[in-house]
N, C-alpha and C positions, 0 to 999 in steps of 0.2 A: 504493500500500500504506500502511496506517495504521501508526503507531508501535507500538501494542499488538500487531499481527500480526507485525511485525519482531521484537519482544521475545519473542513466543511461539516464533518460529522459532529465535531464539538459544537459548532455554531448551532446546528440543528437541535442538539441535545439541550442547550441552555436557553434557546429562544422559546421558552414556554413559561407559563405561570410558575412561580417559585416552587409551589407545593407539588407540581407535576414533574420536576426535574429528578431524574434518576442519578443520584450522586455517584454510584459505582460506575455506571456507564459513562458519565461525563469524565470521571477521573481516569478511566481506561483510555478515553480518546485523548486526554492530555498525554498519557504515556505513549500512545500510538505515534505521536510525532517523533518521539525519541526511538521507538522500537517499531518500525514500519510493518514488520511481519507479525505483530502482536494479534493474536486471536482473542478479541474481547469476549466473544461468546463463551469461550472455554473458561475464562476466569469468572464470569458470572455463574456458570454451572458449578464451578468449584465452591463459590460462596453458597449456592443452593445445597450442595452436598454437605458442606460444613454445617449448615443450619439443620439439615436432616439428622446428622449425627448428634448435634446439640439437643434437638428436640427429644431424643430418646433419654437424655439425662435430666430433663426438667423434673422438678418436684411435683408431686400430685397436688399439693396446695400451692396455688399460683400467687404466693406473696411476693411482692417486688424484690425484697432483699434476698429471698431464696433463689429467685430467678437470676439476679445479678451474681450470686455466688456460683450458680450453675454455669453461667457464661464464663466467669473468671476461671473456674476449674477446667472447663473445656479448652478455652482459648490459650491460657497461659501455662497450665500444668500439662494437659493432655497434648495440645498442639505445639507448645513450646514457643509461642510468640513472646517477644521481649523487646524492650526499648533499646535502641542502638546508641548506647552511651559512648562507645569507643570510636565510632565514625559518624557522629551526629550530622555532619554537614556533607555526607556522601549524597549526591543527588538521587541515587537509587532509593533512598528512604522516602522520597516524595512521589514515587511511581507505584501505583497500587499493585500492578503485576509483580514488581520486584519485592514488595512487602509480603505478598502472599507466597512467593517462591522462597524467599530467604527467611521469612517469619521474623522479621525485624523491621523497625521503622522509627519514625518520630511521632510525637504525640498526636498530630492531626491525622496521619495515615493509619495508625493503630486505632484511633477513635473511629475512623471510617469503617474499618473492618468490624469493630464492635457494633456500630450502628447498623451495618448491613445484616449482621446476624440477628440483632434485636428485632429489626423490622421483619425478618423472615419468620420469626417465632411469635409475631404479633405482640411484642412488648414495646410500648411506645417510649422512645428516647429521642433526644436531640443533642446536637453538638453545642458546646459552649466555648466561645472564642475569648477566653480570659487572656489579658495581656501577658505575653511571654510564655504561655502554656495553653494547651487545648485539653478540654475535658468533655465528658458526656454526662447527661443527666436524664433520669426518668422524667417523663412529662405527666406522670400520675399526679393528680391534684393533691396539693398539700404535702408533697414529698420533696423536701429541699435537701437532697443529697446529690453528690457529684462523684463520678467515677473517673479515675486517672488510668487510662489504658496504657500509658507509658510506664507506669509503675505497677504493672500486673493487676490492674483493677482495684487499686487502693480506693477505699471509700472516704470521701472528704465531706465536711460540713462547711457552712459559710465562713466560720472563723478560720478553718484550715486554709481556705482559699485566700482570705485576707492575709494570713501569715505568709503564704507563698508569694504574694505580690510584694510584701515588705522585704522578704528575703532576696527577691530578684532586683527590686528597685530602691531599696532603702527604707528605713523605718518611717520616713515621712510620707511614703507613697500611700495614696488613698484608693480604696476599692469602691468603684461606683456601681450602682444597681445594675446598669446595663452590661457590666462586665460578666455577669452571671446569667444573662438572658440567652435563650436559644438563638443560635445564629441561623440566618437564612441559607438556603442551598447555594445561592450565587456568592454570598460572602464566604461560605465554606470553601468553595472552589477557588475563589480569588486569594484566600489565605494560603492554600496549597501552592498556587502559582507565585505568590509573593515570596514564599520560602525558596522556590527555584530561582526566582529573579535575583535574590540576595546571594545565593550560592554562586550563580553564574557570574555575577559582577565581581565577586571575590576571586573567581578563577580567571577573570578577564575574558570570559567567553561571551563576547558582545552579541553575537548572532542569537544565541539561545536566550540571553537576557532580554533582548528586544522581543523575541517570540513570546516569552512569558508575559511581558508588559502588554503586548497586543491582545493577548487572551484575557488579561485582567480587565482591559478596557472594553472588551466584548461583554463582560459580566457587569461591569460598573462604569458605564460610559462617562459619568460625571466625576470620575476620580481625577481631580486636578493634580494631585501629587504624581500620579502615573503619567499624565500628560507632560508635566514638567520634567520628570525623569527621562521619559522617552526623548523629549526635546534636547536635553543636555547630552544624552548619549549620542544622539544623531549629530549634534554639533561637534562633539569630539571625534566622531567618525567621518566628518566632512560632508555629511548629508544635510546641507545647509537649508535647502527649501523646506524639507520635512521638519527640521529642527525649528525653524522660524514659525511654521504653522502651529506647532504644539506650544511653543513658548508664548506666542501672542495670545493663544486661547487661554493659557494659564493666567496671564496678567489681566485679560479682559474680564475673566470670571472671578479673579481673586486679586483685585487691585491693591488691597491692603496687606498683601502677603509680606512677611518679614524679609523675604529675600527678593522683593520686587525690584529694588535698585540693581542688584546683581544681575537679575534676569534681563532687565532692560538694557544693561550694558552688553550682555551677550547678544541680544537682538540687534543692537547698534553695530556690533562687530560683524554680524551676519549680513546686515544691510550693506555695510561698506564693502564686504567681500563679494557680494552679488552684483554690485554696480558695474 
Protein backbone atom coordinates (compact mmCIF):
# COMPACT_ATOMS: atom_id res chain seq x y z
CA UNK A 1 0.00 0.00 0.00
CA UNK A 2 1.26 3.50 -0.84
CA UNK A 3 1.51 6.25 1.76
CA UNK A 4 -1.10 8.41 -0.05
CA UNK A 5 -3.61 5.57 0.11
CA UNK A 6 -2.98 5.09 3.83
CA UNK A 7 -3.50 8.83 4.31
CA UNK A 8 -6.74 8.69 2.33
CA UNK A 9 -7.98 5.87 4.54
CA UNK A 10 -7.03 7.83 7.65
CA UNK A 11 -8.94 10.86 6.37
CA UNK A 12 -12.00 8.71 5.68
CA UNK A 13 -11.76 7.13 9.15
CA UNK A 14 -11.68 10.44 11.03
CA UNK A 15 -14.12 12.50 8.96
CA UNK A 16 -17.03 11.22 11.00
CA UNK A 17 -18.83 12.33 14.15
CA UNK A 18 -16.42 11.81 17.01
CA UNK A 19 -18.43 9.02 18.60
CA UNK A 20 -18.42 7.11 15.29
CA UNK A 21 -14.62 7.06 14.92
CA UNK A 22 -13.08 3.64 15.40
CA UNK A 23 -9.90 4.40 17.35
CA UNK A 24 -8.11 1.16 16.58
CA UNK A 25 -8.79 1.41 12.85
CA UNK A 26 -7.64 5.04 12.68
CA UNK A 27 -4.54 4.22 14.73
CA UNK A 28 -3.68 1.40 12.35
CA UNK A 29 -3.99 3.77 9.40
CA UNK A 30 -1.48 6.03 11.17
CA UNK A 31 0.84 3.03 11.35
CA UNK A 32 0.18 2.08 7.74
CA UNK A 33 2.00 5.17 6.52
CA UNK A 34 5.11 3.80 8.23
CA UNK A 35 4.41 0.13 7.42
CA UNK A 36 2.83 0.11 3.95
CA UNK A 37 2.29 -3.67 3.92
CA UNK A 38 0.41 -3.60 7.21
CA UNK A 39 -2.75 -5.72 7.21
CA UNK A 40 -5.04 -3.64 9.40
CA UNK A 41 -7.78 -6.26 9.40
CA UNK A 42 -5.43 -8.86 10.88
CA UNK A 43 -4.70 -6.63 13.87
CA UNK A 44 -8.36 -5.84 14.40
CA UNK A 45 -9.03 -9.60 14.41
CA UNK A 46 -6.25 -10.03 16.95
CA UNK A 47 -7.99 -7.57 19.25
CA UNK A 48 -11.23 -9.52 18.73
CA UNK A 49 -9.46 -12.76 19.66
CA UNK A 50 -7.93 -11.18 22.73
CA UNK A 51 -11.35 -9.96 23.84
CA UNK A 52 -12.78 -13.44 23.34
CA UNK A 53 -10.08 -14.90 25.58
CA UNK A 54 -10.64 -12.14 28.13
CA UNK A 55 -14.40 -12.72 28.17
CA UNK A 56 -13.82 -16.28 29.38
CA UNK A 57 -12.00 -14.87 32.41
CA UNK A 58 -14.66 -12.36 33.45
CA UNK A 59 -16.23 -12.79 36.88
CA UNK A 60 -19.83 -13.87 37.15
CA UNK A 61 -20.65 -10.74 39.14
CA UNK A 62 -20.05 -7.84 36.77
CA UNK A 63 -18.78 -5.39 39.38
CA UNK A 64 -16.56 -2.75 37.73
CA UNK A 65 -13.55 -3.33 39.99
CA UNK A 66 -13.69 -7.07 39.36
CA UNK A 67 -13.84 -6.49 35.61
CA UNK A 68 -10.86 -4.15 35.79
CA UNK A 69 -8.98 -6.77 37.79
CA UNK A 70 -9.80 -9.38 35.14
CA UNK A 71 -8.58 -7.10 32.33
CA UNK A 72 -5.38 -6.38 34.26
CA UNK A 73 -4.69 -10.06 34.92
CA UNK A 74 -5.26 -10.98 31.30
CA UNK A 75 -3.41 -8.08 29.66
CA UNK A 76 -0.45 -7.65 31.98
CA UNK A 77 0.01 -11.05 33.62
CA UNK A 78 -1.20 -13.53 31.02
CA UNK A 79 -0.26 -11.60 27.87
CA UNK A 80 2.76 -9.81 29.34
CA UNK A 81 2.07 -6.27 28.14
CA UNK A 82 4.34 -3.77 29.85
CA UNK A 83 5.26 -0.10 29.71
CA UNK A 84 8.45 0.54 27.74
CA UNK A 85 10.58 2.38 30.27
CA UNK A 86 13.86 1.41 28.62
CA UNK A 87 13.13 2.84 25.17
CA UNK A 88 10.28 5.25 25.86
CA UNK A 89 11.00 7.43 22.82
CA UNK A 90 11.22 4.59 20.31
CA UNK A 91 8.66 5.56 17.64
CA UNK A 92 7.46 1.95 17.50
CA UNK A 93 5.78 2.58 20.86
CA UNK A 94 3.32 4.86 19.05
CA UNK A 95 2.22 2.36 16.40
CA UNK A 96 -0.60 0.03 17.42
CA UNK A 97 0.65 -2.90 15.31
CA UNK A 98 4.06 -2.73 16.95
CA UNK A 99 2.55 -2.44 20.42
CA UNK A 100 0.49 -5.58 19.81
CA UNK A 101 3.46 -7.44 18.31
CA UNK A 102 6.03 -6.41 20.90
CA UNK A 103 3.60 -6.19 23.85
CA UNK A 104 5.10 -2.93 25.00
CA UNK A 105 4.33 0.73 24.47
CA UNK A 106 3.79 4.11 26.04
CA UNK A 107 0.82 5.18 28.17
CA UNK A 108 -1.45 6.24 25.33
CA UNK A 109 -0.97 3.17 23.14
CA UNK A 110 -1.28 0.74 26.04
CA UNK A 111 -4.40 2.67 27.02
CA UNK A 112 -5.70 2.20 23.48
CA UNK A 113 -5.30 -1.58 23.76
CA UNK A 114 -7.03 -1.46 27.15
CA UNK A 115 -9.93 0.57 25.76
CA UNK A 116 -10.34 -1.70 22.75
CA UNK A 117 -10.63 -4.76 24.98
CA UNK A 118 -13.04 -2.99 27.32
CA UNK A 119 -15.22 -1.95 24.41
CA UNK A 120 -15.37 -5.49 23.08
CA UNK A 121 -16.56 -6.88 26.42
CA UNK A 122 -19.13 -4.07 26.75
CA UNK A 123 -17.42 -2.40 29.68
CA UNK A 124 -17.69 1.39 29.17
CA UNK A 125 -14.36 3.21 29.51
CA UNK A 126 -12.77 6.35 28.11
CA UNK A 127 -9.30 7.80 27.69
CA UNK A 128 -8.11 10.58 29.99
CA UNK A 129 -5.48 12.94 28.60
CA UNK A 130 -3.90 14.03 31.84
CA UNK A 131 -0.88 16.33 31.32
CA UNK A 132 2.29 14.30 30.97
CA UNK A 133 0.55 10.95 31.26
CA UNK A 134 -2.40 9.09 29.80
CA UNK A 135 -4.96 7.09 31.75
CA UNK A 136 -8.27 5.34 31.20
CA UNK A 137 -11.34 5.45 33.39
CA UNK A 138 -14.66 3.64 33.64
CA UNK A 139 -17.56 5.83 32.57
CA UNK A 140 -19.86 4.13 35.05
CA UNK A 141 -21.75 6.84 36.88
CA UNK A 142 -20.22 7.99 40.16
CA UNK A 143 -17.12 5.85 39.74
CA UNK A 144 -14.17 8.24 39.95
CA UNK A 145 -11.26 5.86 39.56
CA UNK A 146 -8.53 5.84 36.94
CA UNK A 147 -6.45 3.01 35.49
CA UNK A 148 -2.79 3.43 34.55
CA UNK A 149 -2.14 0.99 31.71
CA UNK A 150 1.54 1.94 31.61
CA UNK A 151 1.96 0.66 35.16
CA UNK A 152 0.15 -2.67 34.77
CA UNK A 153 -3.32 -1.33 35.41
CA UNK A 154 -2.59 0.46 38.68
CA UNK A 155 -5.78 1.98 40.06
CA UNK A 156 -5.60 5.66 40.93
CA UNK A 157 -7.91 8.12 42.62
CA UNK A 158 -8.12 11.86 42.04
CA UNK A 159 -5.57 12.64 44.75
CA UNK A 160 -3.15 10.18 43.15
CA UNK A 161 -3.53 11.97 39.82
CA UNK A 162 -2.93 15.32 41.50
CA UNK A 163 0.24 13.97 43.09
CA UNK A 164 1.42 12.61 39.72
CA UNK A 165 1.09 16.07 38.18
CA UNK A 166 3.05 17.63 41.04
CA UNK A 167 5.78 15.00 40.67
CA UNK A 168 6.10 15.79 36.98
CA UNK A 169 5.71 19.58 37.01
CA UNK A 170 6.58 20.68 40.53
CA UNK A 171 4.73 21.20 43.79
CA UNK A 172 3.05 24.37 42.57
CA UNK A 173 1.43 22.64 39.59
CA UNK A 174 -2.35 22.61 39.71
CA UNK A 175 -4.64 19.93 38.41
CA UNK A 176 -7.68 21.38 36.63
CA UNK A 177 -11.02 19.56 36.38
CA UNK A 178 -10.65 19.14 32.60
CA UNK A 179 -7.41 17.23 33.10
CA UNK A 180 -9.44 14.22 34.24
CA UNK A 181 -12.28 14.50 31.74
CA UNK A 182 -12.72 11.87 29.00
CA UNK A 183 -10.86 12.83 25.84
CA UNK A 184 -12.50 12.84 22.41
CA UNK A 185 -11.44 10.36 19.73
CA UNK A 186 -9.91 13.09 17.59
CA UNK A 187 -7.96 14.48 20.53
CA UNK A 188 -6.83 10.96 21.37
CA UNK A 189 -5.43 10.42 17.87
CA UNK A 190 -3.92 13.90 17.80
CA UNK A 191 -2.06 13.16 21.02
CA UNK A 192 -0.64 9.97 19.50
CA UNK A 193 0.54 11.96 16.50
CA UNK A 194 1.97 14.69 18.71
CA UNK A 195 4.14 12.09 20.40
CA UNK A 196 5.42 11.04 16.99
CA UNK A 197 5.98 14.64 15.95
CA UNK A 198 8.13 15.31 19.02
CA UNK A 199 10.15 12.13 18.54
CA UNK A 200 10.78 12.83 14.85
CA UNK A 201 11.83 16.41 15.53
CA UNK A 202 14.31 15.16 18.13
CA UNK A 203 15.64 12.73 15.52
CA UNK A 204 15.77 15.50 12.88
CA UNK A 205 13.43 13.41 10.71
CA UNK A 206 11.70 16.41 9.17
CA UNK A 207 9.62 14.56 6.60
CA UNK A 208 7.98 12.32 9.18
CA UNK A 209 7.50 15.23 11.60
CA UNK A 210 5.67 17.20 8.92
CA UNK A 211 3.54 14.17 8.07
CA UNK A 212 2.53 13.92 11.73
CA UNK A 213 1.60 17.63 11.85
CA UNK A 214 -0.43 17.33 8.66
CA UNK A 215 -2.51 14.59 10.23
CA UNK A 216 -2.93 16.50 13.49
CA UNK A 217 -4.36 19.37 11.46
CA UNK A 218 -6.74 16.98 9.73
CA UNK A 219 -8.06 16.15 13.20
CA UNK A 220 -7.90 19.64 14.71
CA UNK A 221 -7.90 22.16 11.85
CA UNK A 222 -7.93 25.15 14.21
CA UNK A 223 -4.77 24.14 16.06
CA UNK A 224 -2.75 27.32 15.74
CA UNK A 225 0.30 25.84 17.45
CA UNK A 226 0.53 23.17 14.77
CA UNK A 227 0.12 25.76 12.00
CA UNK A 228 2.94 27.77 13.57
CA UNK A 229 5.19 24.74 13.99
CA UNK A 230 4.60 23.56 10.43
CA UNK A 231 5.36 27.07 9.20
CA UNK A 232 8.63 27.28 11.13
CA UNK A 233 9.72 23.83 10.00
CA UNK A 234 8.97 24.67 6.37
CA UNK A 235 10.87 27.94 6.77
CA UNK A 236 13.95 26.09 7.99
CA UNK A 237 13.58 23.63 5.12
CA UNK A 238 13.36 26.42 2.54
CA UNK A 239 9.69 25.88 1.67
CA UNK A 240 9.03 29.58 1.93
CA UNK A 241 5.60 29.94 0.35
CA UNK A 242 4.12 27.15 2.49
CA UNK A 243 5.84 28.60 5.56
CA UNK A 244 4.44 32.08 4.95
CA UNK A 245 0.89 30.78 4.52
CA UNK A 246 0.96 28.98 7.86
CA UNK A 247 2.71 31.75 9.79
CA UNK A 248 0.37 34.43 8.47
CA UNK A 249 -2.63 32.29 9.43
CA UNK A 250 -1.14 31.88 12.91
CA UNK A 251 -0.79 35.64 13.42
CA UNK A 252 -4.17 36.52 11.92
CA UNK A 253 -5.92 34.13 14.30
CA UNK A 254 -3.64 34.75 17.29
CA UNK A 255 -2.48 38.39 17.06
CA UNK A 256 -1.69 38.59 20.79
CA UNK A 257 0.56 35.53 20.80
CA UNK A 258 3.65 35.88 22.98
CA UNK A 259 5.85 35.05 20.01
CA UNK A 260 4.02 37.33 17.56
CA UNK A 261 7.02 39.66 17.13
CA UNK A 262 9.38 36.79 16.33
CA UNK A 263 6.90 35.24 13.90
CA UNK A 264 6.42 38.59 12.14
CA UNK A 265 10.18 38.86 11.78
CA UNK A 266 10.28 35.46 10.10
CA UNK A 267 7.48 36.47 7.74
CA UNK A 268 9.40 39.64 6.84
CA UNK A 269 12.49 37.57 6.03
CA UNK A 270 10.38 35.26 3.87
CA UNK A 271 8.84 38.21 2.02
CA UNK A 272 12.29 39.65 1.35
CA UNK A 273 13.57 36.30 0.08
CA UNK A 274 10.58 35.81 -2.23
CA UNK A 275 10.84 39.25 -3.86
